[in-house]
Structure formats: C-alpha cells, structure tokens
All heavy atoms as TSV, in Angstrom:
chain	resi	resn	atom	element	x	y	z
A	1	MET	N	N	-30.482	3.342	-14.899
A	1	MET	CA	C	-30.958	3.041	-13.574
A	1	MET	C	C	-30.090	3.804	-12.566
A	1	MET	O	O	-28.865	3.655	-12.554
A	1	MET	CB	C	-30.873	1.542	-13.325
A	1	MET	CG	C	-31.254	1.146	-11.924
A	1	MET	SD	S	-30.875	-0.576	-11.608
A	1	MET	CE	C	-32.470	-1.215	-11.305
A	2	PRO	N	N	-30.693	4.609	-11.718
A	2	PRO	CA	C	-29.917	5.364	-10.729
A	2	PRO	C	C	-29.391	4.450	-9.629
A	2	PRO	O	O	-29.977	3.410	-9.342
A	2	PRO	CB	C	-30.929	6.371	-10.174
A	2	PRO	CG	C	-32.255	5.747	-10.411
A	2	PRO	CD	C	-32.116	4.917	-11.660
A	3	PRO	N	N	-28.271	4.840	-9.021
A	3	PRO	CA	C	-27.740	4.008	-7.930
A	3	PRO	C	C	-28.695	4.019	-6.734
A	3	PRO	O	O	-29.431	4.977	-6.525
A	3	PRO	CB	C	-26.410	4.661	-7.582
A	3	PRO	CG	C	-26.496	6.030	-8.131
A	3	PRO	CD	C	-27.461	5.998	-9.278
A	4	PRO	N	N	-28.680	2.957	-5.941
A	4	PRO	CA	C	-29.587	2.907	-4.791
A	4	PRO	C	C	-29.185	3.923	-3.724
A	4	PRO	O	O	-28.027	4.324	-3.625
A	4	PRO	CB	C	-29.433	1.482	-4.266
A	4	PRO	CG	C	-28.089	1.063	-4.728
A	4	PRO	CD	C	-27.870	1.761	-6.048
A	5	VAL	N	N	-30.154	4.317	-2.940
A	5	VAL	CA	C	-29.899	5.249	-1.842
A	5	VAL	C	C	-29.232	4.474	-0.706
A	5	VAL	O	O	-29.701	3.407	-0.311
A	5	VAL	CB	C	-31.221	5.890	-1.359
A	5	VAL	CG1	C	-30.962	6.802	-0.174
A	5	VAL	CG2	C	-31.890	6.636	-2.495
A	6	LEU	N	N	-28.125	5.013	-0.198
A	6	LEU	CA	C	-27.375	4.332	0.854
A	6	LEU	C	C	-27.852	4.783	2.232
A	6	LEU	O	O	-28.233	5.943	2.428
A	6	LEU	CB	C	-25.878	4.623	0.710
A	6	LEU	CG	C	-25.223	4.173	-0.590
A	6	LEU	CD1	C	-23.764	4.614	-0.612
A	6	LEU	CD2	C	-25.340	2.686	-0.776
A	7	THR	N	N	-27.781	3.874	3.170
A	7	THR	CA	C	-28.082	4.214	4.559
A	7	THR	C	C	-26.923	5.026	5.115
A	7	THR	O	O	-25.830	5.059	4.527
A	7	THR	CB	C	-28.277	2.940	5.397
A	7	THR	OG1	O	-27.035	2.247	5.467
A	7	THR	CG2	C	-29.366	2.050	4.823
A	8	PRO	N	N	-27.103	5.702	6.242
A	8	PRO	CA	C	-25.987	6.465	6.826
A	8	PRO	C	C	-24.766	5.587	7.127
A	8	PRO	O	O	-23.624	6.024	6.928
A	8	PRO	CB	C	-26.587	7.051	8.109
A	8	PRO	CG	C	-28.044	7.124	7.845
A	8	PRO	CD	C	-28.355	5.950	6.956
A	9	GLN	N	N	-24.978	4.364	7.578
A	9	GLN	CA	C	-23.851	3.475	7.868
A	9	GLN	C	C	-23.119	3.094	6.579
A	9	GLN	O	O	-21.888	3.045	6.548
A	9	GLN	CB	C	-24.340	2.195	8.572
A	9	GLN	CG	C	-24.860	2.418	9.960
A	9	GLN	CD	C	-26.346	2.770	9.972
A	9	GLN	OE1	O	-26.995	2.810	8.928
A	9	GLN	NE2	N	-26.876	3.041	11.150
A	10	GLU	N	N	-23.875	2.849	5.524
A	10	GLU	CA	C	-23.249	2.508	4.251
A	10	GLU	C	C	-22.494	3.702	3.667
A	10	GLU	O	O	-21.417	3.536	3.083
A	10	GLU	CB	C	-24.312	2.027	3.259
A	10	GLU	CG	C	-24.906	0.689	3.610
A	10	GLU	CD	C	-26.099	0.330	2.750
A	10	GLU	OE1	O	-26.779	1.243	2.228
A	10	GLU	OE2	O	-26.354	-0.876	2.586
A	11	SER	N	N	-23.030	4.894	3.844
A	11	SER	CA	C	-22.334	6.100	3.370
A	11	SER	C	C	-21.026	6.301	4.116
A	11	SER	O	O	-20.008	6.643	3.519
A	11	SER	CB	C	-23.224	7.328	3.555
A	11	SER	OG	O	-24.366	7.234	2.758
A	12	ARG	N	N	-21.030	6.084	5.429
A	12	ARG	CA	C	-19.815	6.212	6.230
A	12	ARG	C	C	-18.788	5.167	5.791
A	12	ARG	O	O	-17.600	5.479	5.641
A	12	ARG	CB	C	-20.150	6.041	7.710
A	12	ARG	CG	C	-19.006	6.401	8.616
A	12	ARG	CD	C	-19.376	6.388	10.096
A	12	ARG	NE	N	-20.787	6.601	10.348
A	12	ARG	CZ	C	-21.541	5.807	11.124
A	12	ARG	NH1	N	-21.030	4.780	11.727
A	12	ARG	NH2	N	-22.823	6.074	11.301
A	13	LEU	N	N	-19.234	3.940	5.588
A	13	LEU	CA	C	-18.333	2.882	5.129
A	13	LEU	C	C	-17.748	3.227	3.765
A	13	LEU	O	O	-16.561	3.010	3.518
A	13	LEU	CB	C	-19.070	1.545	5.075
A	13	LEU	CG	C	-18.282	0.353	4.576
A	13	LEU	CD1	C	-17.106	0.069	5.502
A	13	LEU	CD2	C	-19.171	-0.864	4.455
A	14	CYS	N	N	-18.563	3.799	2.900
A	14	CYS	CA	C	-18.088	4.185	1.569
A	14	CYS	C	C	-16.988	5.237	1.667
A	14	CYS	O	O	-15.970	5.148	0.969
A	14	CYS	CB	C	-19.266	4.707	0.751
A	14	CYS	SG	S	-18.865	5.122	-0.933
A	15	ARG	N	N	-17.158	6.231	2.544
A	15	ARG	CA	C	-16.131	7.255	2.722
A	15	ARG	C	C	-14.845	6.661	3.284
A	15	ARG	O	O	-13.742	7.014	2.841
A	15	ARG	CB	C	-16.649	8.362	3.638
A	15	ARG	CG	C	-17.656	9.274	2.984
A	15	ARG	CD	C	-17.934	10.506	3.825
A	15	ARG	NE	N	-18.415	10.186	5.152
A	15	ARG	CZ	C	-19.694	10.030	5.499
A	15	ARG	NH1	N	-20.626	10.170	4.583
A	15	ARG	NH2	N	-20.029	9.755	6.741
A	16	ILE	N	N	-14.958	5.763	4.238
A	16	ILE	CA	C	-13.780	5.124	4.828
A	16	ILE	C	C	-13.033	4.306	3.783
A	16	ILE	O	O	-11.804	4.375	3.681
A	16	ILE	CB	C	-14.180	4.257	6.036
A	16	ILE	CG1	C	-14.649	5.148	7.185
A	16	ILE	CG2	C	-13.028	3.379	6.494
A	16	ILE	CD1	C	-15.294	4.389	8.319
A	17	LEU	N	N	-13.765	3.551	2.987
A	17	LEU	CA	C	-13.124	2.724	1.958
A	17	LEU	C	C	-12.474	3.577	0.878
A	17	LEU	O	O	-11.410	3.215	0.367
A	17	LEU	CB	C	-14.138	1.756	1.360
A	17	LEU	CG	C	-14.651	0.678	2.316
A	17	LEU	CD1	C	-15.688	-0.191	1.628
A	17	LEU	CD2	C	-13.520	-0.153	2.863
A	18	ARG	N	N	-13.070	4.682	0.553
A	18	ARG	CA	C	-12.439	5.585	-0.415
A	18	ARG	C	C	-11.144	6.167	0.149
A	18	ARG	O	O	-10.162	6.309	-0.577
A	18	ARG	CB	C	-13.398	6.698	-0.805
A	18	ARG	CG	C	-14.476	6.227	-1.741
A	18	ARG	CD	C	-15.364	7.343	-2.193
A	18	ARG	NE	N	-16.399	6.804	-3.079
A	18	ARG	CZ	C	-17.500	7.441	-3.379
A	18	ARG	NH1	N	-17.735	8.642	-2.892
A	18	ARG	NH2	N	-18.378	6.881	-4.179
A	19	LEU	N	N	-11.153	6.513	1.428
A	19	LEU	CA	C	-9.933	7.016	2.071
A	19	LEU	C	C	-8.826	5.964	2.032
A	19	LEU	O	O	-7.683	6.265	1.680
A	19	LEU	CB	C	-10.229	7.414	3.518
A	19	LEU	CG	C	-9.003	7.813	4.341
A	19	LEU	CD1	C	-8.428	9.120	3.839
A	19	LEU	CD2	C	-9.362	7.890	5.802
A	20	PHE	N	N	-9.160	4.714	2.376
A	20	PHE	CA	C	-8.160	3.651	2.328
A	20	PHE	C	C	-7.657	3.409	0.910
A	20	PHE	O	O	-6.478	3.103	0.706
A	20	PHE	CB	C	-8.701	2.357	2.920
A	20	PHE	CG	C	-8.728	2.354	4.418
A	20	PHE	CD1	C	-9.862	1.964	5.092
A	20	PHE	CD2	C	-7.626	2.750	5.161
A	20	PHE	CE1	C	-9.901	1.955	6.476
A	20	PHE	CE2	C	-7.650	2.747	6.537
A	20	PHE	CZ	C	-8.789	2.349	7.206
A	21	ALA	N	N	-8.529	3.554	-0.077
A	21	ALA	CA	C	-8.103	3.390	-1.467
A	21	ALA	C	C	-7.097	4.465	-1.857
A	21	ALA	O	O	-6.096	4.191	-2.522
A	21	ALA	CB	C	-9.314	3.423	-2.397
A	22	VAL	N	N	-7.326	5.692	-1.412
A	22	VAL	CA	C	-6.399	6.787	-1.702
A	22	VAL	C	C	-5.063	6.542	-1.006
A	22	VAL	O	O	-3.990	6.729	-1.605
A	22	VAL	CB	C	-7.011	8.140	-1.278
A	22	VAL	CG1	C	-5.978	9.250	-1.293
A	22	VAL	CG2	C	-8.180	8.489	-2.176
A	23	VAL	N	N	-5.100	6.116	0.259
A	23	VAL	CA	C	-3.867	5.833	0.997
A	23	VAL	C	C	-3.086	4.701	0.322
A	23	VAL	O	O	-1.868	4.774	0.156
A	23	VAL	CB	C	-4.174	5.501	2.468
A	23	VAL	CG1	C	-2.954	4.967	3.189
A	23	VAL	CG2	C	-4.720	6.723	3.174
A	24	TYR	N	N	-3.777	3.639	-0.070
A	24	TYR	CA	C	-3.127	2.505	-0.726
A	24	TYR	C	C	-2.502	2.939	-2.055
A	24	TYR	O	O	-1.373	2.571	-2.371
A	24	TYR	CB	C	-4.150	1.394	-0.948
A	24	TYR	CG	C	-3.559	0.106	-1.413
A	24	TYR	CD1	C	-2.941	-0.763	-0.521
A	24	TYR	CD2	C	-3.612	-0.261	-2.747
A	24	TYR	CE1	C	-2.394	-1.954	-0.954
A	24	TYR	CE2	C	-3.068	-1.453	-3.182
A	24	TYR	CZ	C	-2.466	-2.286	-2.286
A	24	TYR	OH	O	-1.925	-3.465	-2.709
A	25	PHE	N	N	-3.231	3.749	-2.835
A	25	PHE	CA	C	-2.705	4.233	-4.101
A	25	PHE	C	C	-1.486	5.119	-3.884
A	25	PHE	O	O	-0.505	5.036	-4.624
A	25	PHE	CB	C	-3.786	4.987	-4.876
A	25	PHE	CG	C	-3.306	5.532	-6.191
A	25	PHE	CD1	C	-3.095	4.687	-7.267
A	25	PHE	CD2	C	-3.047	6.878	-6.341
A	25	PHE	CE1	C	-2.639	5.177	-8.477
A	25	PHE	CE2	C	-2.581	7.382	-7.540
A	25	PHE	CZ	C	-2.385	6.536	-8.608
A	26	ALA	N	N	-1.533	5.970	-2.860
A	26	ALA	CA	C	-0.382	6.839	-2.556
A	26	ALA	C	C	0.834	6.003	-2.166
A	26	ALA	O	O	1.957	6.307	-2.577
A	26	ALA	CB	C	-0.741	7.816	-1.437
A	27	GLY	N	N	0.621	4.941	-1.388
A	27	GLY	CA	C	1.728	4.055	-1.034
A	27	GLY	C	C	2.319	3.367	-2.252
A	27	GLY	O	O	3.537	3.243	-2.385
A	28	ALA	N	N	1.464	2.919	-3.153
A	28	ALA	CA	C	1.948	2.279	-4.380
A	28	ALA	C	C	2.710	3.271	-5.248
A	28	ALA	O	O	3.745	2.928	-5.839
A	28	ALA	CB	C	0.773	1.694	-5.157
A	29	LEU	N	N	2.238	4.489	-5.300
A	29	LEU	CA	C	2.921	5.515	-6.083
A	29	LEU	C	C	4.286	5.836	-5.485
A	29	LEU	O	O	5.281	5.964	-6.210
A	29	LEU	CB	C	2.049	6.773	-6.151
A	29	LEU	CG	C	2.448	7.850	-7.130
A	29	LEU	CD1	C	2.442	7.309	-8.558
A	29	LEU	CD2	C	1.492	9.019	-7.019
A	30	CYS	N	N	4.349	5.937	-4.162
A	30	CYS	CA	C	5.640	6.180	-3.499
A	30	CYS	C	C	6.604	5.023	-3.745
A	30	CYS	O	O	7.792	5.244	-3.952
A	30	CYS	CB	C	5.437	6.378	-2.001
A	30	CYS	SG	S	4.710	7.965	-1.592
A	31	PHE	N	N	6.091	3.794	-3.719
A	31	PHE	CA	C	6.940	2.634	-3.996
A	31	PHE	C	C	7.467	2.680	-5.425
A	31	PHE	O	O	8.621	2.346	-5.678
A	31	PHE	CB	C	6.178	1.335	-3.753
A	31	PHE	CG	C	6.983	0.110	-4.040
A	31	PHE	CD1	C	8.003	-0.272	-3.189
A	31	PHE	CD2	C	6.734	-0.657	-5.158
A	31	PHE	CE1	C	8.760	-1.412	-3.446
A	31	PHE	CE2	C	7.479	-1.792	-5.426
A	31	PHE	CZ	C	8.498	-2.159	-4.566
A	32	ALA	N	N	6.622	3.099	-6.358
A	32	ALA	CA	C	7.043	3.159	-7.756
A	32	ALA	C	C	8.064	4.272	-7.999
A	32	ALA	O	O	8.995	4.108	-8.775
A	32	ALA	CB	C	5.829	3.363	-8.656
A	33	ILE	N	N	7.893	5.396	-7.308
A	33	ILE	CA	C	8.780	6.535	-7.535
A	33	ILE	C	C	10.063	6.434	-6.719
A	33	ILE	O	O	11.147	6.738	-7.207
A	33	ILE	CB	C	8.038	7.854	-7.219
A	33	ILE	CG1	C	6.898	8.046	-8.208
A	33	ILE	CG2	C	8.985	9.039	-7.280
A	33	ILE	CD1	C	5.994	9.220	-7.889
A	34	PHE	N	N	9.948	5.988	-5.447
A	34	PHE	CA	C	11.095	5.917	-4.552
A	34	PHE	C	C	11.273	4.495	-4.007
A	34	PHE	O	O	11.031	4.246	-2.824
A	34	PHE	CB	C	10.908	6.874	-3.355
A	34	PHE	CG	C	10.650	8.293	-3.751
A	34	PHE	CD1	C	9.404	8.860	-3.552
A	34	PHE	CD2	C	11.641	9.063	-4.326
A	34	PHE	CE1	C	9.151	10.167	-3.905
A	34	PHE	CE2	C	11.398	10.382	-4.684
A	34	PHE	CZ	C	10.146	10.933	-4.480
A	35	PRO	N	N	11.695	3.540	-4.833
A	35	PRO	CA	C	11.822	2.171	-4.324
A	35	PRO	C	C	12.897	2.037	-3.244
A	35	PRO	O	O	12.746	1.246	-2.315
A	35	PRO	CB	C	12.165	1.346	-5.558
A	35	PRO	CG	C	12.692	2.317	-6.545
A	35	PRO	CD	C	12.047	3.633	-6.230
A	36	GLY	N	N	13.954	2.812	-3.315
A	36	GLY	CA	C	14.998	2.735	-2.296
A	36	GLY	C	C	14.487	3.106	-0.915
A	36	GLY	O	O	14.830	2.480	0.089
A	37	LEU	N	N	13.655	4.122	-0.858
A	37	LEU	CA	C	13.056	4.523	0.417
A	37	LEU	C	C	12.167	3.409	0.957
A	37	LEU	O	O	12.182	3.120	2.153
A	37	LEU	CB	C	12.251	5.808	0.231
A	37	LEU	CG	C	11.475	6.312	1.448
A	37	LEU	CD1	C	12.447	6.678	2.562
A	37	LEU	CD2	C	10.627	7.500	1.067
A	38	SER	N	N	11.414	2.773	0.072
A	38	SER	CA	C	10.553	1.662	0.502
A	38	SER	C	C	11.380	0.507	1.038
A	38	SER	O	O	11.006	-0.122	2.032
A	38	SER	CB	C	9.696	1.177	-0.669
A	38	SER	OG	O	8.900	2.223	-1.159
A	39	TYR	N	N	12.509	0.213	0.406
A	39	TYR	CA	C	13.378	-0.865	0.890
A	39	TYR	C	C	13.914	-0.546	2.283
A	39	TYR	O	O	13.923	-1.392	3.163
A	39	TYR	CB	C	14.566	-1.077	-0.048
A	39	TYR	CG	C	14.201	-1.535	-1.432
A	39	TYR	CD1	C	14.974	-1.162	-2.516
A	39	TYR	CD2	C	13.106	-2.348	-1.673
A	39	TYR	CE1	C	14.657	-1.572	-3.795
A	39	TYR	CE2	C	12.776	-2.751	-2.951
A	39	TYR	CZ	C	13.557	-2.366	-4.005
A	39	TYR	OH	O	13.249	-2.772	-5.251
A	40	ARG	N	N	14.361	0.706	2.469
A	40	ARG	CA	C	14.914	1.081	3.773
A	40	ARG	C	C	13.854	1.037	4.872
A	40	ARG	O	O	14.125	0.614	5.988
A	40	ARG	CB	C	15.543	2.470	3.699
A	40	ARG	CG	C	16.865	2.482	2.954
A	40	ARG	CD	C	17.630	3.770	3.176
A	40	ARG	NE	N	16.889	4.955	2.766
A	40	ARG	CZ	C	16.871	5.445	1.526
A	40	ARG	NH1	N	17.560	4.843	0.577
A	40	ARG	NH2	N	16.188	6.526	1.228
A	41	ILE	N	N	12.646	1.465	4.566
A	41	ILE	CA	C	11.571	1.427	5.562
A	41	ILE	C	C	11.181	-0.006	5.875
A	41	ILE	O	O	11.004	-0.372	7.040
A	41	ILE	CB	C	10.356	2.236	5.068
A	41	ILE	CG1	C	10.688	3.723	5.055
A	41	ILE	CG2	C	9.138	1.980	5.949
A	41	ILE	CD1	C	9.630	4.578	4.387
A	42	ALA	N	N	11.042	-0.845	4.854
A	42	ALA	CA	C	10.600	-2.227	5.064
A	42	ALA	C	C	11.632	-3.050	5.826
A	42	ALA	O	O	11.277	-3.927	6.609
A	42	ALA	CB	C	10.295	-2.886	3.731
A	43	THR	N	N	12.906	-2.783	5.618
A	43	THR	CA	C	13.944	-3.569	6.288
A	43	THR	C	C	14.515	-2.854	7.498
A	43	THR	O	O	15.421	-3.374	8.142
A	43	THR	CB	C	15.095	-3.869	5.309
A	43	THR	OG1	O	15.653	-2.644	4.859
A	43	THR	CG2	C	14.617	-4.691	4.137
A	44	LEU	N	N	14.003	-1.669	7.798
A	44	LEU	CA	C	14.521	-0.841	8.885
A	44	LEU	C	C	16.023	-0.622	8.730
A	44	LEU	O	O	16.768	-0.554	9.699
A	44	LEU	CB	C	14.191	-1.450	10.243
A	44	LEU	CG	C	12.697	-1.568	10.548
A	44	LEU	CD1	C	12.488	-2.272	11.878
A	44	LEU	CD2	C	12.024	-0.221	10.531
A	45	ASP	N	N	16.448	-0.545	7.463
A	45	ASP	CA	C	17.836	-0.319	7.083
A	45	ASP	C	C	18.763	-1.349	7.727
A	45	ASP	O	O	19.879	-1.071	8.080
A	45	ASP	CB	C	18.275	1.098	7.438
A	45	ASP	CG	C	19.370	1.592	6.515
A	45	ASP	OD1	O	19.577	0.994	5.449
A	45	ASP	OD2	O	20.030	2.568	6.873
A	46	GLY	N	N	18.257	-2.566	7.876
A	46	GLY	CA	C	19.020	-3.628	8.522
A	46	GLY	C	C	19.704	-4.530	7.520
A	46	GLY	O	O	20.651	-4.135	6.856
A	47	ALA	N	N	19.241	-5.750	7.375
A	47	ALA	CA	C	19.891	-6.774	6.566
A	47	ALA	C	C	19.537	-6.669	5.090
A	47	ALA	O	O	19.496	-7.661	4.390
A	47	ALA	CB	C	19.513	-8.145	7.091
A	48	ALA	N	N	19.315	-5.485	4.604
A	48	ALA	CA	C	18.941	-5.318	3.202
A	48	ALA	C	C	20.087	-5.700	2.266
A	48	ALA	O	O	19.853	-6.167	1.171
A	48	ALA	CB	C	18.510	-3.892	2.939
A	49	ALA	N	N	21.320	-5.508	2.699
A	49	ALA	CA	C	22.455	-5.806	1.831
A	49	ALA	C	C	22.660	-7.303	1.655
A	49	ALA	O	O	23.303	-7.735	0.715
A	49	ALA	CB	C	23.708	-5.173	2.408
A	50	ALA	N	N	22.119	-8.136	2.550
A	50	ALA	CA	C	22.312	-9.580	2.457
A	50	ALA	C	C	21.508	-10.180	1.304
A	50	ALA	O	O	21.870	-11.230	0.799
A	50	ALA	CB	C	21.917	-10.242	3.774
A	51	LEU	N	N	20.451	-9.531	0.898
A	51	LEU	CA	C	19.617	-10.041	-0.185
A	51	LEU	C	C	20.011	-9.382	-1.501
A	51	LEU	O	O	20.435	-8.235	-1.523
A	51	LEU	CB	C	18.143	-9.749	0.104
A	51	LEU	CG	C	17.550	-10.387	1.345
A	51	LEU	CD1	C	16.142	-9.876	1.565
A	51	LEU	CD2	C	17.548	-11.893	1.229
A	52	GLY	N	N	19.807	-10.123	-2.580
A	52	GLY	CA	C	20.029	-9.540	-3.892
A	52	GLY	C	C	18.914	-8.571	-4.223
A	52	GLY	O	O	17.861	-8.562	-3.577
A	53	PRO	N	N	19.084	-7.743	-5.238
A	53	PRO	CA	C	18.058	-6.755	-5.558
A	53	PRO	C	C	16.718	-7.376	-5.950
A	53	PRO	O	O	15.671	-6.855	-5.604
A	53	PRO	CB	C	18.646	-5.956	-6.714
A	53	PRO	CG	C	19.944	-6.561	-7.044
A	53	PRO	CD	C	20.262	-7.631	-6.055
A	54	GLU	N	N	16.754	-8.507	-6.650
A	54	GLU	CA	C	15.507	-9.137	-7.061
A	54	GLU	C	C	14.749	-9.690	-5.865
A	54	GLU	O	O	13.538	-9.494	-5.741
A	54	GLU	CB	C	15.759	-10.275	-8.068
A	54	GLU	CG	C	16.323	-9.806	-9.394
A	54	GLU	CD	C	17.840	-9.684	-9.356
A	54	GLU	OE1	O	18.472	-10.112	-8.368
A	54	GLU	OE2	O	18.391	-9.137	-10.318
A	55	ALA	N	N	15.454	-10.372	-4.978
A	55	ALA	CA	C	14.817	-10.933	-3.793
A	55	ALA	C	C	14.292	-9.827	-2.893
A	55	ALA	O	O	13.185	-9.931	-2.338
A	55	ALA	CB	C	15.792	-11.806	-3.024
A	56	LEU	N	N	15.050	-8.764	-2.761
A	56	LEU	CA	C	14.617	-7.638	-1.943
A	56	LEU	C	C	13.350	-7.006	-2.520
A	56	LEU	O	O	12.404	-6.702	-1.790
A	56	LEU	CB	C	15.730	-6.604	-1.850
A	56	LEU	CG	C	15.497	-5.423	-0.934
A	56	LEU	CD1	C	15.290	-5.907	0.501
A	56	LEU	CD2	C	16.676	-4.489	-0.996
A	57	PHE	N	N	13.309	-6.839	-3.832
A	57	PHE	CA	C	12.128	-6.263	-4.484
A	57	PHE	C	C	10.890	-7.106	-4.211
A	57	PHE	O	O	9.849	-6.588	-3.818
A	57	PHE	CB	C	12.362	-6.137	-5.994
A	57	PHE	CG	C	11.109	-5.766	-6.743
A	57	PHE	CD1	C	10.688	-4.452	-6.768
A	57	PHE	CD2	C	10.358	-6.730	-7.395
A	57	PHE	CE1	C	9.529	-4.104	-7.449
A	57	PHE	CE2	C	9.204	-6.392	-8.075
A	57	PHE	CZ	C	8.792	-5.073	-8.110
A	58	TRP	N	N	10.983	-8.410	-4.407
A	58	TRP	CA	C	9.809	-9.272	-4.226
A	58	TRP	C	C	9.397	-9.356	-2.769
A	58	TRP	O	O	8.214	-9.456	-2.458
A	58	TRP	CB	C	10.064	-10.653	-4.810
A	58	TRP	CG	C	10.098	-10.605	-6.303
A	58	TRP	CD1	C	11.171	-10.788	-7.107
A	58	TRP	CD2	C	8.997	-10.292	-7.172
A	58	TRP	NE1	N	10.817	-10.613	-8.415
A	58	TRP	CE2	C	9.486	-10.312	-8.494
A	58	TRP	CE3	C	7.660	-9.981	-6.969
A	58	TRP	CZ2	C	8.676	-10.052	-9.590
A	58	TRP	CZ3	C	6.857	-9.722	-8.076
A	58	TRP	CH2	C	7.359	-9.755	-9.365
A	59	ASN	N	N	10.351	-9.302	-1.850
A	59	ASN	CA	C	9.997	-9.309	-0.426
A	59	ASN	C	C	9.251	-8.038	-0.039
A	59	ASN	O	O	8.235	-8.098	0.658
A	59	ASN	CB	C	11.239	-9.472	0.448
A	59	ASN	CG	C	11.781	-10.870	0.420
A	59	ASN	OD1	O	11.064	-11.813	0.146
A	59	ASN	ND2	N	13.058	-11.014	0.708
A	60	VAL	N	N	9.737	-6.900	-0.492
A	60	VAL	CA	C	9.064	-5.639	-0.166
A	60	VAL	C	C	7.704	-5.584	-0.831
A	60	VAL	O	O	6.712	-5.144	-0.242
A	60	VAL	CB	C	9.948	-4.445	-0.571
A	60	VAL	CG1	C	9.183	-3.145	-0.465
A	60	VAL	CG2	C	11.192	-4.400	0.280
A	61	LEU	N	N	7.607	-6.040	-2.055
A	61	LEU	CA	C	6.320	-6.048	-2.752
A	61	LEU	C	C	5.328	-6.970	-2.048
A	61	LEU	O	O	4.147	-6.630	-1.909
A	61	LEU	CB	C	6.509	-6.472	-4.213
A	61	LEU	CG	C	5.266	-6.408	-5.084
A	61	LEU	CD1	C	4.749	-4.984	-5.162
A	61	LEU	CD2	C	5.572	-6.939	-6.472
A	62	ALA	N	N	5.781	-8.121	-1.570
A	62	ALA	CA	C	4.894	-9.034	-0.849
A	62	ALA	C	C	4.388	-8.412	0.437
A	62	ALA	O	O	3.202	-8.520	0.775
A	62	ALA	CB	C	5.635	-10.344	-0.545
A	63	VAL	N	N	5.261	-7.725	1.155
A	63	VAL	CA	C	4.827	-7.047	2.384
A	63	VAL	C	C	3.843	-5.935	2.064
A	63	VAL	O	O	2.828	-5.762	2.740
A	63	VAL	CB	C	6.046	-6.503	3.161
A	63	VAL	CG1	C	5.622	-5.590	4.287
A	63	VAL	CG2	C	6.888	-7.649	3.683
A	64	ALA	N	N	4.093	-5.203	0.987
A	64	ALA	CA	C	3.188	-4.122	0.600
A	64	ALA	C	C	1.810	-4.659	0.228
A	64	ALA	O	O	0.792	-4.038	0.542
A	64	ALA	CB	C	3.778	-3.339	-0.567
A	65	MET	N	N	1.759	-5.820	-0.399
A	65	MET	CA	C	0.468	-6.397	-0.779
A	65	MET	C	C	-0.293	-6.946	0.430
A	65	MET	O	O	-1.507	-7.114	0.355
A	65	MET	CB	C	0.680	-7.508	-1.811
A	65	MET	CG	C	1.234	-7.005	-3.124
A	65	MET	SD	S	0.170	-5.804	-3.924
A	65	MET	CE	C	-1.189	-6.826	-4.403
A	66	MET	N	N	0.401	-7.211	1.537
A	66	MET	CA	C	-0.274	-7.737	2.736
A	66	MET	C	C	-0.821	-6.635	3.627
A	66	MET	O	O	-1.555	-6.927	4.559
A	66	MET	CB	C	0.698	-8.602	3.541
A	66	MET	CG	C	0.999	-9.921	2.895
A	66	MET	SD	S	1.975	-10.954	3.962
A	66	MET	CE	C	3.608	-10.466	3.490
A	67	THR	N	N	-0.473	-5.380	3.360
A	67	THR	CA	C	-0.968	-4.307	4.217
A	67	THR	C	C	-2.456	-4.092	3.983
A	67	THR	O	O	-2.927	-4.176	2.846
A	67	THR	CB	C	-0.214	-2.999	3.961
A	67	THR	OG1	O	-0.342	-2.658	2.583
A	67	THR	CG2	C	1.242	-3.122	4.330
A	68	PRO	N	N	-3.190	-3.791	5.030
A	68	PRO	CA	C	-4.641	-3.608	4.862
A	68	PRO	C	C	-4.996	-2.306	4.200
A	68	PRO	O	O	-4.341	-1.380	4.148
A	68	PRO	CB	C	-5.192	-3.635	6.279
A	68	PRO	CG	C	-4.048	-3.382	7.180
A	68	PRO	CD	C	-2.805	-3.731	6.403
C-alpha cells in the first residue's frame, strides 16, 4: 500500500519535524562524545564542582530530555 499523499501543510510540517529530529540527534551525539562540554554549557561553568559526577550526569541528561 503506497503512503497517502500529503497536503502542502503536512509536507511542510514533515520537513520541520525531520529537521528537529536531526538537531536532537546531533545534540545527543555531542553529549555522548563530549560530555564535559555538555556539563560546562548546562551549568554555565558555575556550581558544577559542588555536585558529584553521577548527580551532574543525571541533571544534565534530564535537562537534555526536556529540550523541545
């Protein structure tokens, strides 16, 4: 069964959602490759030393999961 024909608005929405999926995947890849950079960006290089590495990891991961 072939996919249904999309309206112009649905096609535009599809392109936008694909772009956001690529951006989200790139962010996840950067977090996986450079976790230290992600920690510094998320904490603005502030009170990161006050938290242990495990707590810092879960806090940054939680913030990353809340991004649209």
